[in-house]
Backbone as a printed PyTorch tensor [residue, N CA C, xyz], in Angstrom:
tensor([[[-20.2890, -36.2600, -32.2870],
         [-21.3710, -36.8310, -31.4970],
         [-22.0370, -35.7320, -30.6780]],

        [[-23.3110, -35.6280, -30.7680],
         [-24.0410, -34.6080, -30.0340],
         [-24.4120, -35.1010, -28.6430]],

        [[-24.5210, -34.1330, -27.7400],
         [-24.9780, -34.4500, -26.3840],
         [-26.4920, -34.6150, -26.4130]],

        [[-26.9520, -35.6240, -25.7470],
         [-28.3900, -35.8270, -25.6240],
         [-28.8200, -35.3040, -24.2580]],

        [[-29.4850, -34.1930, -24.2840],
         [-29.9130, -33.5610, -23.0420],
         [-31.3440, -33.9860, -22.7600]],

        [[-31.4950, -34.6950, -21.6560],
         [-32.8440, -35.1000, -21.2840],
         [-33.4920, -33.9770, -20.4750]],

        [[-34.7740, -33.8510, -20.6120],
         [-35.4780, -32.7700, -19.9270],
         [-35.6900, -33.0740, -18.4490]],

        [[-35.6480, -34.3380, -18.0700],
         [-35.9220, -34.6800, -16.6790],
         [-34.6910, -34.7870, -15.8010]],

        [[-33.5130, -34.9540, -16.3980],
         [-32.3150, -35.1760, -15.5970],
         [-31.3050, -34.0580, -15.7280]],

        [[-30.1090, -34.3390, -15.2310],
         [-29.0320, -33.3620, -15.2920],
         [-28.3250, -33.4610, -16.6380]],

        [[-27.7740, -32.3600, -17.0450],
         [-26.9600, -32.3250, -18.2480],
         [-25.6290, -33.0140, -17.9330]],

        [[-25.2070, -33.9920, -18.7210],
         [-23.9390, -34.6770, -18.4370],
         [-22.7410, -33.7290, -18.4300]],

        [[-22.8240, -32.6450, -19.1600],
         [-21.7240, -31.6840, -19.1700],
         [-21.5830, -30.9890, -17.8290]],

        [[-22.7030, -30.7630, -17.1330],
         [-22.6330, -30.1380, -15.8160],
         [-21.9440, -31.0690, -14.8310]],

        [[-22.2560, -32.3550, -14.8980],
         [-21.6350, -33.3230, -13.9990],
         [-20.1440, -33.4190, -14.2960]],

        [[-19.7740, -33.4260, -15.5790],
         [-18.3580, -33.4570, -15.9550],
         [-17.6360, -32.2120, -15.4650]],

        [[-18.2750, -31.0660, -15.5980],
         [-17.6680, -29.8150, -15.1440],
         [-17.4610, -29.8360, -13.6340]],

        [[-18.4500, -30.2980, -12.8850],
         [-18.3010, -30.3860, -11.4320],
         [-17.1950, -31.3590, -11.0450]],

        [[-17.0690, -32.4630, -11.7760],
         [-16.0120, -33.4260, -11.4880],
         [-14.6330, -32.8230, -11.7570]],

        [[-14.4900, -32.0710, -12.8310],
         [-13.2160, -31.4310, -13.1450],
         [-12.8610, -30.3940, -12.0860]],

        [[-13.8350, -29.6080, -11.6670],
         [-13.5870, -28.5990, -10.6310],
         [-13.1980, -29.2710,  -9.3150]],

        [[-13.8720, -30.3640,  -8.9580],
         [-13.5400, -31.0810,  -7.7250],
         [-12.1250, -31.6410,  -7.7960]],

        [[-11.7330, -32.1850,  -8.9380],
         [-10.3690, -32.7030,  -9.0810],
         [ -9.3340, -31.5920,  -8.9770]],

        [[ -9.6180, -30.4560,  -9.5730],
         [ -8.6860, -29.3380,  -9.4720],
         [ -8.5370, -28.8620,  -8.0290]],

        [[ -9.6400, -28.8040,  -7.3090],
         [ -9.5900, -28.3940,  -5.9060],
         [ -8.7640, -29.3940,  -5.0930]],

        [[ -8.9500, -30.6890,  -5.3380],
         [ -8.1810, -31.7050,  -4.6230],
         [ -6.6930, -31.6250,  -4.9460]],

        [[ -6.3610, -31.3830,  -6.2010],
         [ -4.9590, -31.2810,  -6.5850],
         [ -4.3060, -30.0670,  -5.9430]],

        [[ -4.9910, -28.9310,  -5.9700],
         [ -4.4420, -27.7170,  -5.3600],
         [ -4.3110, -27.8880,  -3.8510]],

        [[ -5.3070, -28.4870,  -3.2060],
         [ -5.2460, -28.6960,  -1.7590],
         [ -4.1020, -29.6440,  -1.3980]],

        [[ -3.9110, -30.6930,  -2.1790],
         [ -2.8020, -31.6110,  -1.9240],
         [ -1.4580, -30.9390,  -2.1160]],

        [[ -1.3390, -30.1040,  -3.1530],
         [ -0.0910, -29.3930,  -3.3940],
         [  0.2210, -28.4350,  -2.2490]],

        [[ -0.7800, -27.6990,  -1.8010],
         [ -0.5770, -26.7540,  -0.6980],
         [ -0.2270, -27.5090,   0.5790]],

        [[ -0.8730, -28.6430,   0.8150],
         [ -0.5880, -29.4330,   2.0120],
         [  0.8420, -29.9740,   1.9970]],

        [[  1.2920, -30.4490,   0.8290],
         [  2.6270, -31.0470,   0.7480],
         [  3.7410, -29.9990,   0.7900]],

        [[  3.4890, -28.7930,   0.3240],
         [  4.5300, -27.7680,   0.2950],
         [  4.4610, -26.8300,   1.4860]],

        [[  3.4740, -26.9920,   2.3330],
         [  3.3260, -26.1130,   3.4940],
         [  4.4170, -26.4280,   4.5030]],

        [[  5.1380, -25.4010,   4.9290],
         [  6.1720, -25.5840,   5.9470],
         [  5.5050, -25.6400,   7.3110]],

        [[  5.7420, -26.7330,   8.0110],
         [  5.1650, -26.8310,   9.3440],
         [  5.9220, -25.8940,  10.2810]],

        [[  5.2120, -25.3570,  11.2200],
         [  5.8100, -24.4210,  12.1630],
         [  6.6400, -25.2250,  13.1550]],

        [[  7.9400, -24.9830,  13.1290],
         [  8.8410, -25.6940,  14.0300],
         [  8.9310, -24.9010,  15.3160]],

        [[  8.6520, -25.5490,  16.4400],
         [  8.7550, -24.8080,  17.6960],
         [ 10.2120, -24.4390,  17.9710]],

        [[ 10.4210, -23.3880,  18.7350],
         [ 11.8000, -23.0200,  19.0670],
         [ 12.4620, -24.1620,  19.8350]],

        [[ 13.7280, -24.0350,  20.0350],
         [ 14.4820, -25.1170,  20.6480],
         [ 13.8070, -25.5820,  21.9370]],

        [[ 13.5580, -26.8420,  21.9820],
         [ 12.9330, -27.4100,  23.1630],
         [ 14.0040, -28.0830,  24.0070]],

        [[ 13.8860, -27.9390,  25.2760],
         [ 14.8640, -28.5240,  26.1890],
         [ 14.4100, -29.9270,  26.5570]],

        [[ 15.3420, -30.8370,  26.5070],
         [ 15.0530, -32.2000,  26.9260],
         [ 15.4560, -32.3150,  28.3880]],

        [[ 14.4830, -32.5210,  29.2410],
         [ 14.7400, -32.5560,  30.6760],
         [ 15.0420, -33.9930,  31.0800]],

        [[ 16.2300, -34.1680,  31.6440],
         [ 16.6200, -35.4870,  32.1220],
         [ 16.4170, -35.4960,  33.6280]],

        [[ 15.5680, -36.3710,  34.1190],
         [ 15.3560, -36.3940,  35.5650],
         [ 16.5970, -36.9200,  36.2900]],

        [[ 16.8920, -36.2820,  37.3680],
         [ 18.0560, -36.6890,  38.1520],
         [ 17.6350, -37.7800,  39.1300]],

        [[ 18.5760, -38.6740,  39.4160],
         [ 18.2670, -39.7720,  40.3370],
         [ 18.3140, -39.3120,  41.7790]],

        [[ 18.9030, -38.1630,  42.0170],
         [ 19.0380, -37.6890,  43.4030],
         [ 17.8280, -36.8800,  43.8590]],

        [[ 16.8980, -36.5860,  42.9780],
         [ 15.7280, -35.7970,  43.3530],
         [ 14.7200, -36.6800,  44.0370]],

        [[ 14.2160, -36.2290,  45.1820],
         [ 13.1960, -36.9960,  45.9040],
         [ 11.9080, -36.1780,  45.8750]],

        [[ 10.8330, -36.8300,  45.5460],
         [  9.5530, -36.1380,  45.4320],
         [  8.8000, -36.2170,  46.7020]]])
């Protein structure tokens, strides 16, 4: 089957190519997002307020 390229519009192959590139970008971005190690802050101290402290 041949492609019918109209002179007034876009070539359907260009739209397909852009869609494939967009999907690849989304897949790569999702993969990088899911495998990215979040930066864990160093040990954080949990401060327990004392009942004897008066403000």
